[in-house]
N, C-alpha and C positions, 0 to 999 in steps of 0.2 A: 319527101324521103326517097322515093324511087328515082326521082330526077337526079338527086345527089348521087345515088348509087350508079346510075347509068353514066353520068358525067365522069365520075371517079374511075369507073371501070374502063371507059374509053381512054382516059389519060394514062392509066396504069398500063394498059396493053401497049401503048406507044412508047413506053419506057424501055429502051434497048438494054440498059443496065440490069433491069429486073429480069429480063429474059436470060441474060448471062448467068446471074446468080441462081436463078430458079431452075433452069434446064441444062444449059451448056456445061457449067462447072460441075454440077453433080454427076453428070454422065461421064465426064473426064475422070473424076475421082473414082467412080464405080469401076470403070474399065481398068484403070491403073491398079487399084488395090485387089481386084479379083485376079488379075494377071500375076500379081506379086504373091498372093497367099494361096492360090490354087495349086501351087507346086509343093506345098507343105504336106508331106506324106502322113503326118500325125493328125491331120484334120481332113474330114471328108469334104468333097466339093459342095455338097448340099449345105453343110454347116457354114462354109465360106460365103456362099451367095446369100444365105439367110441371115448372116451377120452383117455383111457389107451393104447390101442393097437397102434393106430397111433402115440400117444405121445411118447411112449417108442421106437417105430420104428425110429422116427425122432431123438430122443436123441442119440441112439446108432449108428445111421448112421454117426454121427459126429466123433465117435471114430475111424473111418477109417483113420482119419488124423494122428493118432499116427503111424500107419504102414507106411504111406507116409513119415512122418518125418524120421523115422528110415531108410527107403530105400535111401532117398536122402542124408542124412548125411553120411551113410556108403559109398555111391558112391563118395562123396566128400573127405572123409578121406582116402579112398583107392586109390585115384588118378584116379578113373574111369572116372570122369567128364572131367578132363584135357586130358585124352587119347582119349575120344570120340570127344572132341573139335578139335583134330588134324586129324580127319577123315572127309570124305565128309558128314557125318551125320549132318544135321542142328539142331539148337536149337529147332525148331518146331517139327522135327522128334523125337528128344530125349524126349521132354516133352510129345508128343502124345503117344509114346511107353510106357512111365511110367504111363501115365494117364489111358489108356484103361483098364488095369487089375483091377484097383481100382473102376472104375465106374461100371464094370461088377459085381464085388463083392457086391457093394452097392445095385445094382438092384436085385441081387439074395437074399440079406438080406431082402429087402423090400418084395419080393415075398414070401419068406419062412415065415416071421412073419405075413404077412396078411393072407397067406394060413393057418397058425396055428390058427389065429383068426377065420377064416371061419369054419374050421373043428371042433374046440373045443368050440367056443363061438358063433357060428352062426353069425359072423360079416357080415353085409350087405356091399356090395362093391359099389353099385350105378353104374353110367355110366362108363363102362370099359375104354372108350377112354380118358375121362377126368382123370380117375385114373392113367392110364399109363403115360399121359403127365405130370401130377403133380409129379409122382414118378421119371420120367426122369429129371425133373427140380430140384428135391431134390437131386438126385445123382450128378447132375452137380454142384450145389452150394457147396455141401460138398467136392467134389473132387477138385473143383476150389480153394476153400479156403485152402484145404489141400496142393495143389501145392504151393500156396503163403507161407504158414506156413513153409513148408519143405525147401524152398529156403532161407527164411529170417533168421530162427533161427540158432544159432551158435552151439548148442549141442542138443543131443537127449533129455536130461532131460528138457531143456528149452521148446522144442517142446511138450513134453508130458504134462508138467505143463500148458502151454498155451492152449493146446487142452482140458484138463480137465476143465479149467476155462470157455472156450468157450462153451463146451458141457453142463456142469452142470449149469453154470450161465445162458446160453441161455435157458435151459430147465426150470429153475425156473422163469425167467422173461418172457419167451415166452409162458407160460401157458401149458407146457407139463405135469407138475406134478399136477397142479390145474387149473381149468378153470379161465381165466382172469377176468371173471365176478365177481369173489369173491375177487379180488385184489384191493388195493387202486388205486385211479384215476391216481396218478403219475406213478405207475407201469404199469397200462394199457396203458398209453401214451408211455412209454419207450418200451413196448413190441412190438409196431407196427414198430419199427426200426429193428427188429430181423427177420431173415429168419425162425427161428423155429416157430414163431407166424404165419406167412403167410402160411407155409407148413401145420401146424395143422388146421388152419381155412379152408384151401382149402380142406383137407381131410374130415373135418366135413361137409362142404357144400355139397360135393359129396355124402357122406355116409348117413348123417342125413336128408338132405334136397333134395336129389335126384337131385343135381346140375349137370350141364354139363359144357362144356368148356367155354361157354359164361359167366357162373356164377363165374368162377375162373380165368378169364383172367388176372386180376391184380395180383393175387397170383403167377401165372406162370411168368409174366413179372418181378416181384420183385425178384424171385429166379434166373431167367435166368440172369438178369443184375447184380445181386450180384455175381453170378458165373463168369461172364465175368470180373468183377472187380478183382476177385481173380486171374484169369488167366493172366490178363494184369499186375498185380502187380508181379506175378511170373516171367513173361518175362522181366520186367524192372529190377528185382533184380538179374537176372541170371548172368550178368557180375561180380557182386560182389561175387556171389556164385562160379563162375569159378575161380576167383582170390584166393579164399580160398582153392581151391582143391590142394591136395598134388600131385605133379608130380612124 
């Protein structure tokens, strides 16, 4: 299990494309959009940075799903999955070994982007304990859904397309690009079914309103249960995934 995790983490770190999607592009977006909207006199600078930095951090966290899809599809097509199935390694050990590197990367991503916000834009962080718990919950839901997506899709291209729809569509409807207060009522209602919405509202509650864990308990539960649903779906879909593996 840990051998799988170490091997996967080493391979993932060497993926230059992952570094671009995870760190470079989010920083570019943050810098560009803070520059654009900080000149708006109707919105305070603090509101701008607390909307944009957490918003784009959440959006780009979902793109880790692309890397997860690629890893799982390659394992399936190369027959790695069927070979592992013939060893004493259980399905849970296999999934755990694959999951650990990606949740580590997402947590590093969140830390780097928020750290960038603190250093460059004086982003307030609020209660550190609540912030850490919410970030863990975000990383859990993103990787949980990534596991489900990676096991269900038939091809890399399908997984990439679905991830883009989920990440960009969720960003639009979940209020990551624009506060939900400015959206039509129907969109505001739909947004509350999305993890992106609850992650962003949780961060804003902590950062803008000095909220603590008791103020974001529902946000945490929503993200955790959504992540568990993804994990369960991945486990239930594994037999089909195994049958598709080339021996």
